[in-house]
C-alpha positions in Angstrom: 0.0 0.1 0.0 1.3 3.4 -0.9 2.2 5.7 2.0 -0.5 8.3 1.1 -3.2 5.6 1.1 -1.9 3.9 4.3 -1.8 7.3 6.2 -5.4 8.2 5.0 -6.8 4.9 5.9 -5.0 4.9 9.4 -6.1 8.4 10.2 -9.7 7.7 9.1 -9.7 4.7 11.4 -8.2 6.8 14.2 -10.8 9.5 13.8 -13.7 7.1 14.1 -12.3 5.1 17.0 -14.5 5.5 20.1 -13.0 7.8 22.7 -10.9 9.9 20.3 -11.7 13.6 19.6 -12.1 13.0 15.9 -9.5 15.5 14.9 -6.1 14.8 13.3 -2.9 16.9 14.0 0.4 17.2 12.2 2.1 14.9 14.7 -0.6 12.4 14.1 0.2 12.5 10.3 3.9 12.2 11.0 3.4 9.2 13.3 1.2 7.5 10.7 3.9 8.0 8.0 6.5 6.6 10.5 4.4 3.5 11.0 4.2 3.0 7.3 8.0 3.4 6.9 8.5 0.8 9.6 6.3 -1.6 7.7 3.7 -1.9 10.4 0.7 -3.6 8.8 -2.4 -1.4 8.7 -4.5 -4.2 10.2 -2.2 -4.3 13.3 -2.9 -0.6 13.8 -6.7 -1.0 13.3 -6.6 -3.9 15.7 -4.7 -1.7 18.3 -7.5 0.9 18.0 -10.1 -1.8 18.7 -8.2 -3.3 21.5 -7.6 0.1 23.3 -11.2 1.2 22.7 -12.6 -2.0 24.2 -10.3 -1.7 27.2 -11.5 1.9 27.7 -15.2 0.8 27.3 -15.2 -2.3 29.4 -14.4 -0.9 32.8 -15.7 -1.5 36.3 -18.9 0.1 37.2 -18.3 3.3 39.1 -14.8 3.9 37.6 -13.9 7.5 37.0 -14.5 8.7 33.5 -11.6 8.6 31.0 -10.6 11.7 29.1 -10.8 12.1 25.4 -7.9 10.7 23.4 -6.4 13.7 21.5 -3.3 12.1 19.9 -2.5 9.0 17.8 0.6 8.6 20.0 -1.7 7.3 22.8 -2.1 4.1 20.8 1.7 3.6 20.3 2.1 1.1 23.1 -1.0 -0.8 22.1 0.3 -1.0 18.5 3.5 -2.5 19.7 1.5 -4.9 22.0 -0.7 -6.1 19.0 2.4 -6.7 16.9 3.6 -9.1 19.6 0.2 -10.8 20.3 -0.3 -14.4 19.2 -4.0 -14.3 18.7 -6.0 -14.7 15.5 -8.3 -12.1 13.8 -11.2 -13.7 15.3 -10.4 -12.1 18.7 -10.4 -8.7 17.1 -13.7 -9.4 15.3 -15.1 -10.4 18.7 -13.9 -7.1 20.2 -15.4 -5.1 17.2 -18.7 -6.9 17.8 -18.5 -5.9 21.5 -17.9 -2.3 20.6 -20.8 -2.2 18.2 -23.1 -3.7 20.8 -22.0 -1.2 23.4 -22.4 1.7 21.0 -25.9 0.6 20.0 -26.9 0.2 23.7 -26.1 3.9 24.4 
């Protein structure tokens, strides 16, 4: 995938991830380009968005509310974690389903 397409797809996914502010900054674009240059698969980044969003959504009752995510850099540790995970795509599909159910319940 060309860098331009990779960055666009990544930033579109970031913008629509639950918990994010929906805006993209110059540092976000630079980080997306760096991920492309490193050869990080776009699917791994999208899976990291899903994993982080699910973790933020599925929290103990009464837990303090979390702030809005304002930077793609927030996901950097989760991207690295996903790159090391030994789980199949089915797990991330399951999390996507959980997120969709939670969103429709609100």
